[in-house]
C-alpha positions, 0 to 999 in steps of 0.5 A: 711723406710724398713732399718729403720724399720729392724735397730729398729728391729735388736737393739730390738733383740740384747737387747732381752736377757736383757728381757727374764727371768725365770720370763717371760711367752712368749706364750701360754703354756709357754716358753717350751710349756708344760704348766709347770710353772718356778720351782721358782713359788710358788703361793698361794694355797687358796683364794677368788677372790669374797671376795677379799682374796689373791686378789693383783689387778684386772682390768675390761677388754673391751670386751671379750676373751679365750686368756691367759695372756703373760708375759714379764718383767714388763708388760702382754699382753692380747687380747680381742674383743669388739663386740659393737665396733666392734673391736679386741684389744691388752691390755698391763697391768703393771704387778705390779699394774694391770693398763692397760698402752696402748690398740691398736686397731689391727683390726677396723671391719671385725669380723666374724658375726658367731662363736661358742657360746663357742668361742670368737673373741679373743681366740688365746694368744699372743706370744713374743720374749721377745722384740716383741709381736705378735697377730693373729686374725680371721679377714675379713675372713682371719688369720691375724697376727700383730707385735708390740714392747712392747710399742705397736708401730706397726711393721708390719701386714700380712695375713696369710691364708684366712679363711672362713668356710663353713660347721661349722663357729666356728671361730678360736682359734690356738695360734701362737708360735715361734721358732728361727726366725720363727713365726708359725701359724695354720690355719685349715679349710674347704676351700682353703689355710687350711695350717700350716705357717712359717713366718719371725718374723722380717717382716711376709714374708711366709717362708714356707707352709704346706697344711692341709686337708680341716677340721676344727681343732683348735689346737695350734702347739707346737715345742719341742726336741724329739728323737734326733731332733727339732719337730713341733707337730700338730694334727687333721684330724685323725692324730698326725703329726710332722714337721721341724720347720725351713723348714715345712718338714713332719717328720711322721704321725700317724694314731690316734686323731680324725678329730677336736682336740682343744688341744695342744699336750704334750710329754714325752721322747718317746711319744706324747699325745692328747685327742680330741672329734669330731666326735670321743671322746678319748685320744691317745699316739704315739711313737715319733721316726717316727715309727707311733706306737699307744701305747695306747688309751682311750675313755676319751674326753678332747676337748678343754682343753690340756692335762699335762705330768709330771714325767711319768704321764699324768693328764687330766680333761675331759669336764665332770669335771673327773680328771684323772692321767694315767701311760705314758708308757702304759696308765694305769689309776692311778686314777680318781675323779669327780671335777663337772662341765664342763672345757675348761681351761687347767691344770697348774703344779706348782712344785708338784701342778697342778691348773686347772680352771672350767667354773663355776669358781671354781680353783682347786688345786691338787696333781701331784702324781700318788698314789691317788687323792690328793685334796688342794684346791678349789677356787671361781675364778669368775662365768666363767673361760676358759682361763688358768691361768699363775703361776710366782713368787708367783703370779697366774694370772687368767682371768675370768668373772663375771654376774653382773646386767648390764651383763657380765664383765670380769676381769684379776686378780693377786692372790698373798701373801699380 
């Protein structure tokens, strides 16, 4: 059976290149982890979900979640959790129609009894190599990962680490990422087994482990090539740290950030950037060459959402609803403006435009330019948005919620030209 499974996996990997294209969004923050849409993306600037203007389809979702869509070929993958049934689910949608093709019950029971009221039991985003999909959940006092093929046939399931926070029972939020044949998962909490893990994506076998401080933090790792080498980047525990993604070997650490972070690190050619808010609010930039040098910092807090780096500038929308543009090299503020409302969704770059969604369900579109804030549109997109949207081709995919007479209802919608 094991040989047959590996044969099926091998055939799938052989075919993988046929499934991966520029029109795929394979994991949290996209193929390159920077939340830049492909250059071919050109979604609408104005729409109105509640009136149906610009809506190609919208699909009711069971349960609740904060994970973002993962798009592979003609399929969309999304996690959710139904607390009434005590289940954590993986959903597969038809990309053209939005119809739910299939759902897999990943865990039947085992949901944590307590999480932060702003968190969900399905916050990590699905990762895919184009042929297989990987889902991570906090379940039964552990972080557990499950691998499926694209038809949602289960291939394997593995416990990554124990996860039973004591001081702060806020749940879990870090998304898995893929690097070559490694599946990389952060499981940081105030207890034994807190760590960063590298698994064999074919089998789930642990290949390496990096011990992390017993400190609750929620950031997803990210990989990129910086300073002439591949780097795996992770903030939290009052540091920004870099590792070799193949071995887990620590490359460098810088004394920056704060104890608990939720956002993912962003970067330019020389520096990395992160923001956080617990217990110290701020945004930090350090050199990525291993020197550990702090380049600049300020006191702006983007706690749950990530920053966005583009062409020598860093863009941010703070928890309090203020949008910023800073010069990446020195942190000089180029402009700031109040959008209003709270924000947990991360800004998305689509060529020369930035799309960002507020917790109150508005999607703001403004120009990615440093000389001044240039608003392009403010679009009603539901009553509540926590997930980050995805733009591919002419379409924009948004997970949102409405407050109805029968209670809160989540939807996945596709915005595009009719």
